[in-house]
N, CA, C and O atoms as a DFTB+ gen file, in Angstrom:
512 C
 N C O
     1  1      -0.789     249.810      31.589
     2  2      -1.029     250.025      33.001
     3  2      -2.297     250.861      33.171
     4  3      -2.468     251.856      32.466
     5  1      -3.171     250.488      34.070
     6  2      -4.443     251.175      34.289
     7  2      -4.259     252.508      35.000
     8  3      -3.215     252.791      35.588
     9  1      -5.289     253.298      34.925
    10  2      -5.266     254.587      35.604
    11  2      -6.068     254.474      36.892
    12  3      -7.255     254.800      36.922
    13  1      -5.427     254.018      37.943
    14  2      -6.108     253.895      39.225
    15  2      -6.316     255.254      39.863
    16  3      -5.607     256.215      39.565
    17  1      -7.281     255.318      40.729
    18  2      -7.573     256.562      41.447
    19  2      -6.614     256.646      42.619
    20  3      -6.738     255.881      43.576
    21  1      -5.661     257.564      42.559
    22  2      -4.706     257.761      43.648
    23  2      -5.196     258.933      44.488
    24  3      -5.062     260.091      44.093
    25  1      -5.760     258.624      45.641
    26  2      -6.420     259.650      46.448
    27  2      -5.485     260.790      46.824
    28  3      -5.920     261.940      46.903
    29  1      -4.203     260.493      47.059
    30  2      -3.279     261.562      47.461
    31  2      -3.148     262.626      46.373
    32  3      -2.892     263.792      46.671
    33  1      -3.323     262.228      45.122
    34  2      -3.276     263.200      44.027
    35  2      -4.487     264.135      44.056
    36  3      -4.456     265.220      43.476
    37  1      -5.541     263.708      44.728
    38  2      -6.799     264.438      44.727
    39  2      -7.095     265.162      46.046
    40  3      -8.134     265.814      46.153
    41  1      -6.223     265.068      47.045
    42  2      -6.500     265.679      48.352
    43  2      -6.942     267.142      48.260
    44  3      -7.984     267.489      48.817
    45  1      -6.191     268.010      47.582
    46  2      -6.622     269.420      47.551
    47  2      -8.001     269.599      46.904
    48  3      -8.840     270.339      47.418
    49  1      -8.224     268.935      45.802
    50  2      -9.484     269.077      45.083
    51  2     -10.642     268.443      45.850
    52  3     -11.734     269.010      45.904
    53  1     -10.414     267.279      46.440
    54  2     -11.461     266.632      47.233
    55  2     -11.791     267.444      48.487
    56  3     -12.948     267.503      48.902
    57  1     -10.783     268.063      49.086
    58  2     -11.029     268.921      50.245
    59  2     -11.925     270.088      49.851
    60  3     -12.872     270.420      50.564
    61  1     -11.624     270.708      48.714
    62  2     -12.432     271.836      48.240
    63  2     -13.864     271.399      47.942
    64  3     -14.806     272.123      48.265
    65  1     -14.043     270.234      47.334
    66  2     -15.404     269.787      46.991
    67  2     -16.175     269.416      48.260
    68  3     -17.387     269.622      48.325
    69  1     -15.488     268.875      49.268
    70  2     -16.138     268.590      50.546
    71  2     -16.594     269.891      51.204
    72  3     -17.710     269.971      51.717
    73  1     -15.735     270.905      51.190
    74  2     -16.101     272.218      51.738
    75  2     -17.298     272.783      50.984
    76  3     -18.191     273.376      51.589
    77  1     -17.320     272.604      49.674
    78  2     -18.462     273.063      48.881
    79  2     -19.754     272.410      49.357
    80  3     -20.765     273.087      49.541
    81  1     -19.720     271.115      49.553
    82  2     -20.905     270.403      50.031
    83  2     -21.288     270.810      51.436
    84  3     -22.470     270.968      51.741
    85  1     -20.284     270.982      52.305
    86  2     -20.570     271.397      53.681
    87  2     -21.210     272.780      53.703
    88  3     -22.174     273.007      54.434
    89  1     -20.685     273.693      52.915
    90  2     -21.264     275.039      52.852
    91  2     -22.690     274.995      52.306
    92  3     -23.560     275.730      52.772
    93  1     -22.923     274.141      51.330
    94  2     -24.279     273.997      50.791
    95  2     -25.211     273.427      51.860
    96  3     -26.381     273.805      51.928
    97  1     -24.705     272.530      52.686
    98  2     -25.500     271.995      53.787
    99  2     -25.854     273.063      54.806
   100  3     -26.974     273.089      55.315
   101  1     -24.907     273.945      55.109
   102  2     -25.189     275.046      56.031
   103  2     -26.235     275.976      55.409
   104  3     -27.157     276.423      56.092
   105  1     -26.091     276.263      54.119
   106  2     -27.076     277.113      53.442
   107  2     -28.466     276.498      53.533
   108  3     -29.427     277.182      53.883
   109  1     -28.575     275.218      53.221
   110  2     -29.877     274.551      53.314
   111  2     -30.409     274.552      54.748
   112  3     -31.599     274.774      54.972
   113  1     -29.533     274.306      55.707
   114  2     -29.964     274.314      57.112
   115  2     -30.477     275.697      57.506
   116  3     -31.457     275.818      58.242
   117  1     -29.808     276.734      57.012
   118  2     -30.275     278.084      57.352
   119  2     -31.645     278.363      56.748
   120  3     -32.401     279.183      57.271
   121  1     -31.961     277.696      55.669
   122  2     -33.262     277.885      55.036
   123  2     -34.368     277.079      55.730
   124  3     -35.525     277.499      55.743
   125  1     -34.015     275.927      56.303
   126  2     -35.051     275.013      56.788
   127  2     -34.951     274.604      58.252
   128  3     -35.931     274.110      58.811
   129  1     -33.794     274.795      58.893
   130  2     -33.615     274.330      60.274
   131  2     -33.348     275.442      61.274
   132  3     -33.209     275.162      62.464
   133  1     -33.272     276.672      60.843
   134  2     -32.795     277.714      61.755
   135  2     -33.822     278.812      62.028
   136  3     -33.460     279.957      62.297
   137  1     -35.077     278.463      61.959
   138  2     -36.121     279.432      62.319
   139  2     -35.902     279.854      63.774
   140  3     -35.676     279.015      64.646
   141  1     -35.972     281.140      64.020
   142  2     -35.806     281.644      65.378
   143  2     -34.366     281.727      65.847
   144  3     -34.129     281.992      67.026
   145  1     -33.392     281.510      64.969
   146  2     -31.978     281.544      65.357
   147  2     -31.345     282.911      65.112
   148  3     -30.129     283.064      65.233
   149  1     -32.154     283.892      64.773
   150  2     -31.632     285.235      64.539
   151  2     -31.763     285.641      63.087
   152  3     -31.847     284.802      62.191
   153  1     -31.778     286.936      62.876
   154  2     -31.998     287.516      61.551
   155  2     -30.973     287.035      60.525
   156  3     -31.326     286.810      59.368
   157  1     -29.723     286.875      60.923
   158  2     -28.683     286.447      59.987
   159  2     -28.872     284.999      59.549
   160  3     -28.647     284.678      58.382
   161  1     -29.282     284.118      60.463
   162  2     -29.339     282.685      60.200
   163  2     -30.681     282.192      59.670
   164  3     -30.708     281.215      58.922
   165  1     -31.765     282.812      60.019
   166  2     -33.099     282.340      59.634
   167  2     -33.392     282.751      58.191
   168  3     -33.735     283.901      57.914
   169  1     -33.250     281.789      57.280
   170  2     -33.408     282.061      55.854
   171  2     -34.775     282.576      55.446
   172  3     -34.914     283.170      54.377
   173  1     -35.783     282.361      56.273
   174  2     -37.118     282.846      55.909
   175  2     -37.229     284.362      56.064
   176  3     -38.120     284.982      55.485
   177  1     -36.327     284.958      56.842
   178  2     -36.370     286.410      57.032
   179  2     -35.027     287.094      56.746
   180  3     -34.980     288.317      56.618
   181  1     -33.959     286.340      56.647
   182  2     -32.625     286.949      56.539
   183  2     -32.439     287.762      55.266
   184  3     -31.632     288.691      55.240
   185  1     -33.170     287.428      54.217
   186  2     -33.053     288.173      52.966
   187  2     -33.401     289.645      53.168
   188  3     -32.969     290.493      52.387
   189  1     -34.179     289.958      54.210
   190  2     -34.554     291.337      54.496
   191  2     -33.339     292.199      54.848
   192  3     -33.388     293.425      54.746
   193  1     -32.245     291.545      55.265
   194  2     -31.025     292.273      55.637
   195  2     -30.454     293.072      54.473
   196  3     -29.657     293.986      54.687
   197  1     -30.843     292.749      53.261
   198  2     -30.326     293.447      52.083
   199  2     -30.835     294.881      51.996
   200  3     -30.209     295.722      51.351
   201  1     -31.963     295.168      52.638
   202  2     -32.645     296.449      52.461
   203  2     -32.603     297.315      53.717
   204  3     -32.592     296.807      54.838
   205  1     -32.580     298.621      53.510
   206  2     -32.629     299.563      54.623
   207  2     -33.895     299.300      55.432
   208  3     -34.981     299.169      54.868
   209  1     -33.758     299.227      56.718
   210  2     -34.852     298.943      57.652
   211  2     -35.516     297.587      57.391
   212  3     -36.622     297.345      57.874
   213  1     -34.864     296.707      56.641
   214  2     -35.372     295.361      56.402
   215  2     -36.648     295.298      55.591
   216  3     -37.410     294.340      55.721
   217  1     -36.898     296.286      54.764
   218  2     -38.138     296.320      53.984
   219  2     -37.827     296.296      52.497
   220  3     -37.140     297.177      51.980
   221  1     -38.343     295.270      51.812
   222  2     -38.187     295.186      50.361
   223  2     -38.795     296.431      49.728
   224  3     -39.854     296.896      50.148
   225  1     -38.133     296.959      48.735
   226  2     -38.579     298.188      48.108
   227  2     -37.813     299.397      48.630
   228  3     -37.736     300.425      47.957
   229  1     -37.247     299.277      49.831
   230  2     -36.382     300.333      50.365
   231  2     -35.037     300.285      49.638
   232  3     -34.728     299.303      48.963
   233  1     -34.251     301.330      49.774
   234  2     -32.906     301.292      49.186
   235  2     -32.075     300.177      49.830
   236  3     -32.445     299.648      50.878
   237  1     -30.967     299.828      49.205
   238  2     -30.070     298.836      49.809
   239  2     -29.642     299.261      51.216
   240  3     -29.526     300.454      51.500
   241  1     -29.411     298.299      52.079
   242  2     -28.969     298.584      53.448
   243  2     -27.618     299.295      53.441
   244  3     -27.360     300.139      54.300
   245  1     -26.761     298.964      52.485
   246  2     -25.461     299.612      52.310
   247  2     -25.009     299.337      50.889
   248  3     -25.574     298.484      50.204
   249  1     -24.012     300.044      50.456
   250  2     -23.501     299.915      49.099
   251  2     -23.191     298.447      48.777
   252  3     -22.379     297.815      49.453
   253  1     -23.832     297.923      47.757
   254  2     -23.582     296.555      47.301
   255  2     -24.404     295.478      47.982
   256  3     -24.297     294.308      47.615
   257  1     -25.229     295.840      48.973
   258  2     -25.945     294.801      49.735
   259  2     -26.983     294.043      48.909
   260  3     -27.396     292.954      49.310
   261  1     -27.408     294.574      47.792
   262  2     -28.368     293.852      46.944
   263  2     -27.719     293.310      45.675
   264  3     -28.391     292.715      44.832
   265  1     -26.399     293.521      45.543
   266  2     -25.706     293.041      44.339
   267  2     -24.431     292.290      44.724
   268  3     -24.500     291.175      45.242
   269  1     -23.289     292.886      44.478
   270  2     -22.031     292.154      44.618
   271  2     -21.615     291.866      46.060
   272  3     -20.722     291.048      46.279
   273  1     -22.223     292.503      47.033
   274  2     -21.937     292.205      48.445
   275  2     -23.097     291.498      49.139
   276  3     -23.137     291.423      50.367
   277  1     -24.036     290.982      48.355
   278  2     -25.194     290.322      48.964
   279  2     -24.764     289.169      49.876
   280  3     -25.469     288.839      50.829
   281  1     -23.635     288.566      49.596
   282  2     -23.141     287.456      50.411
   283  2     -22.794     287.888      51.835
   284  3     -22.610     287.037      52.706
   285  1     -22.703     289.194      52.086
   286  2     -22.401     289.685      53.437
   287  2     -23.656     289.931      54.269
   288  3     -23.558     290.295      55.441
   289  1     -24.827     289.737      53.680
   290  2     -26.071     290.119      54.364
   291  2     -26.693     289.027      55.210
   292  3     -27.371     289.324      56.194
   293  1     -26.478     287.764      54.848
   294  2     -27.134     286.686      55.595
   295  2     -26.459     285.346      55.332
   296  3     -25.664     285.203      54.403
   297  1     -26.793     284.373      56.167
   298  2     -26.178     283.042      56.072
   299  2     -26.457     282.347      54.735
   300  3     -25.519     281.806      54.149
   301  1     -27.686     282.332      54.223
   302  2     -27.904     281.633      52.957
   303  2     -27.032     282.176      51.821
   304  3     -26.461     281.403      51.052
   305  1     -26.930     283.498      51.715
   306  2     -26.103     284.073      50.659
   307  2     -24.613     283.819      50.909
   308  3     -23.868     283.513      49.979
   309  1     -24.190     283.945      52.151
   310  2     -22.779     283.715      52.481
   311  2     -22.360     282.286      52.158
   312  3     -21.336     282.071      51.509
   313  1     -23.139     281.314      52.604
   314  2     -22.734     279.925      52.402
   315  2     -22.949     279.458      50.970
   316  3     -22.284     278.524      50.522
   317  1     -23.852     280.083      50.253
   318  2     -23.977     279.806      48.828
   319  2     -22.717     280.275      48.101
   320  3     -22.203     279.569      47.234
   321  1     -22.216     281.462      48.451
   322  2     -20.990     281.978      47.851
   323  2     -19.806     281.070      48.194
   324  3     -19.002     280.748      47.319
   325  1     -19.694     280.657      49.449
   326  2     -18.598     279.765      49.846
   327  2     -18.681     278.458      49.065
   328  3     -17.664     277.963      48.580
   329  1     -19.876     277.898      48.938
   330  2     -20.056     276.654      48.193
   331  2     -19.603     276.807      46.745
   332  3     -18.877     275.964      46.219
   333  1     -20.035     277.887      46.112
   334  2     -19.661     278.105      44.710
   335  2     -18.164     278.331      44.541
   336  3     -17.564     277.813      43.599
   337  1     -17.556     279.095      45.437
   338  2     -16.116     279.340      45.338
   339  2     -15.320     278.057      45.592
   340  3     -14.334     277.790      44.904
   341  1     -15.738     277.279      46.562
   342  2     -15.045     276.015      46.834
   343  2     -15.174     275.057      45.652
   344  3     -14.234     274.327      45.338
   345  1     -16.340     275.059      44.996
   346  2     -16.518     274.228      43.798
   347  2     -15.533     274.673      42.711
   348  3     -14.922     273.841      42.042
   349  1     -15.386     275.971      42.545
   350  2     -14.440     276.486      41.551
   351  2     -13.011     276.072      41.889
   352  3     -12.249     275.688      41.002
   353  1     -12.647     276.148      43.167
   354  2     -11.320     275.713      43.575
   355  2     -11.130     274.221      43.317
   356  3     -10.049     273.790      42.918
   357  1     -12.170     273.442      43.543
   358  2     -12.072     272.009      43.297
   359  2     -11.724     271.732      41.836
   360  3     -10.876     270.893      41.532
   361  1     -12.384     272.442      40.955
   362  2     -12.101     272.275      39.517
   363  2     -10.671     272.729      39.219
   364  3      -9.934     272.043      38.511
   365  1     -10.287     273.876      39.754
   366  2      -8.952     274.417      39.484
   367  2      -7.844     273.521      40.048
   368  3      -6.760     273.435      39.472
   369  1      -8.118     272.861      41.165
   370  2      -7.108     272.015      41.813
   371  2      -7.104     270.570      41.311
   372  3      -6.231     269.785      41.681
   373  1      -8.072     270.223      40.475
   374  2      -8.179     268.848      39.978
   375  2      -6.886     268.444      39.263
   376  3      -6.384     269.201      38.431
   377  1      -6.338     267.260      39.575
   378  2      -5.103     266.825      38.921
   379  2      -5.283     266.751      37.395
   380  3      -6.207     266.106      36.900
   381  1      -4.406     267.407      36.682
   382  2      -4.519     267.476      35.226
   383  2      -3.747     266.315      34.577
   384  3      -2.518     266.320      34.507
   385  1      -4.493     265.354      34.120
   386  2      -3.924     264.219      33.400
   387  2      -4.900     263.853      32.295
   388  3      -6.106     264.062      32.426
   389  1      -4.386     263.316      31.229
   390  2      -5.306     262.834      30.195
   391  2      -5.949     261.554      30.714
   392  3      -5.277     260.678      31.259
   393  1      -7.268     261.464      30.533
   394  2      -8.007     260.309      31.047
   395  2      -8.947     259.770      29.985
   396  3      -9.380     260.477      29.075
   397  1      -9.237     258.515      30.135
   398  2     -10.285     257.914      29.321
   399  2     -11.628     258.336      29.908
   400  3     -11.716     258.685      31.086
   401  1     -12.663     258.302      29.089
   402  2     -13.992     258.727      29.527
   403  2     -14.445     257.968      30.766
   404  3     -15.015     258.571      31.675
   405  1     -14.206     256.659      30.826
   406  2     -14.649     255.885      31.987
   407  2     -13.971     256.356      33.271
   408  3     -14.562     256.271      34.347
   409  1     -12.731     256.855      33.170
   410  2     -12.041     257.366      34.355
   411  2     -12.612     258.723      34.771
   412  3     -12.676     259.025      35.963
   413  1     -13.019     259.529      33.816
   414  2     -13.656     260.813      34.118
   415  2     -14.977     260.562      34.837
   416  3     -15.288     261.236      35.819
   417  1     -15.754     259.597      34.353
   418  2     -17.036     259.263      34.988
   419  2     -16.791     258.757      36.412
   420  3     -17.481     259.168      37.345
   421  1     -15.821     257.878      36.576
   422  2     -15.479     257.360      37.908
   423  2     -15.107     258.501      38.850
   424  3     -15.590     258.555      39.981
   425  1     -14.255     259.407      38.392
   426  2     -13.835     260.532      39.224
   427  2     -15.018     261.435      39.561
   428  3     -15.129     261.916      40.688
   429  1     -15.889     261.664      38.606
   430  2     -17.073     262.498      38.849
   431  2     -17.946     261.889      39.938
   432  3     -18.472     262.610      40.785
   433  1     -18.104     260.580      39.924
   434  2     -18.898     259.905      40.958
   435  2     -18.220     260.062      42.322
   436  3     -18.890     260.360      43.311
   437  1     -16.916     259.867      42.385
   438  2     -16.183     260.016      43.648
   439  2     -16.317     261.442      44.175
   440  3     -16.536     261.645      45.369
   441  1     -16.186     262.417      43.299
   442  2     -16.301     263.818      43.713
   443  2     -17.722     264.142      44.170
   444  3     -17.902     264.860      45.153
   445  1     -18.717     263.630      43.480
   446  2     -20.102     263.884      43.884
   447  2     -20.397     263.266      45.250
   448  3     -21.038     263.898      46.090
   449  1     -19.941     262.051      45.473
   450  2     -20.139     261.404      46.769
   451  2     -19.454     262.213      47.870
   452  3     -20.009     262.369      48.958
   453  1     -18.250     262.729      47.597
   454  2     -17.526     263.544      48.580
   455  2     -18.289     264.822      48.881
   456  3     -18.403     265.209      50.044
   457  1     -18.818     265.491      47.852
   458  2     -19.579     266.729      48.065
   459  2     -20.851     266.436      48.867
   460  3     -21.200     267.179      49.784
   461  1     -21.532     265.355      48.515
   462  2     -22.761     265.004      49.231
   463  2     -22.470     264.627      50.676
   464  3     -23.302     264.862      51.552
   465  1     -21.304     264.046      50.939
   466  2     -20.922     263.722      52.317
   467  2     -20.787     265.000      53.138
   468  3     -21.223     265.050      54.288
   469  1     -20.182     266.038      52.548
   470  2     -20.076     267.320      53.238
   471  2     -21.442     267.915      53.512
   472  3     -21.691     268.425      54.605
   473  1     -22.323     267.856      52.538
   474  2     -23.693     268.381      52.701
   475  2     -24.423     267.616      53.792
   476  3     -25.024     268.219      54.682
   477  1     -24.373     266.297      53.728
   478  2     -25.068     265.459      54.714
   479  2     -24.562     265.753      56.131
   480  3     -25.354     265.885      57.064
   481  1     -23.246     265.854      56.281
   482  2     -22.663     266.097      57.605
   483  2     -23.226     267.384      58.205
   484  3     -23.620     267.403      59.371
   485  1     -23.265     268.446      57.427
   486  2     -23.731     269.725      57.952
   487  2     -25.256     269.771      58.115
   488  3     -25.760     270.178      59.162
   489  1     -25.973     269.359      57.094
   490  2     -27.432     269.517      57.088
   491  2     -28.135     268.505      58.000
   492  3     -29.057     268.863      58.734
   493  1     -27.700     267.246      57.951
   494  2     -28.442     266.191      58.645
   495  2     -27.827     265.767      59.983
   496  3     -28.512     265.151      60.800
   497  1     -26.562     266.081      60.219
   498  2     -25.913     265.648      61.460
   499  2     -25.653     266.838      62.374
   500  3     -26.170     266.888      63.490
   501  1     -24.866     267.783      61.915
   502  2     -24.436     268.875      62.792
   503  2     -25.517     269.910      63.019
   504  3     -25.707     270.355      64.151
   505  1     -26.242     270.312      61.962
   506  2     -27.206     271.420      62.087
   507  2     -28.653     270.972      62.090
   508  3     -29.549     271.802      61.933
   509  1     -28.906     269.709      62.262
   510  2     -30.288     269.198      62.277
   511  2     -30.971     269.504      63.589
   512  3     -32.134     269.149      63.778
């Protein structure tokens, strides 16, 4: 009996990978589509939020703002963190079954298409 792709077995993992792609789309949009949308959203200047008075070379704006809490300073860092965490959840939630290599490749393609769909929706449709 073949190993067909049963989508219901993959709902949690596919949802996480879609969220990963959507978050990556928001991150990209904040870098390229959100000029003038405010200090938090405009990726060309939002990185300044990490530093006291928004000046590179100054001390951190607050404890952790240039290291482990950098994701709290601006949209690009926040959505990059969400994308990475959702990707990790996708891997953790992936249905654990022994598979032949061709089935792993097939699943990887399905997951990549799902992630790219999330990215496209956010970057090219919603936030364009």
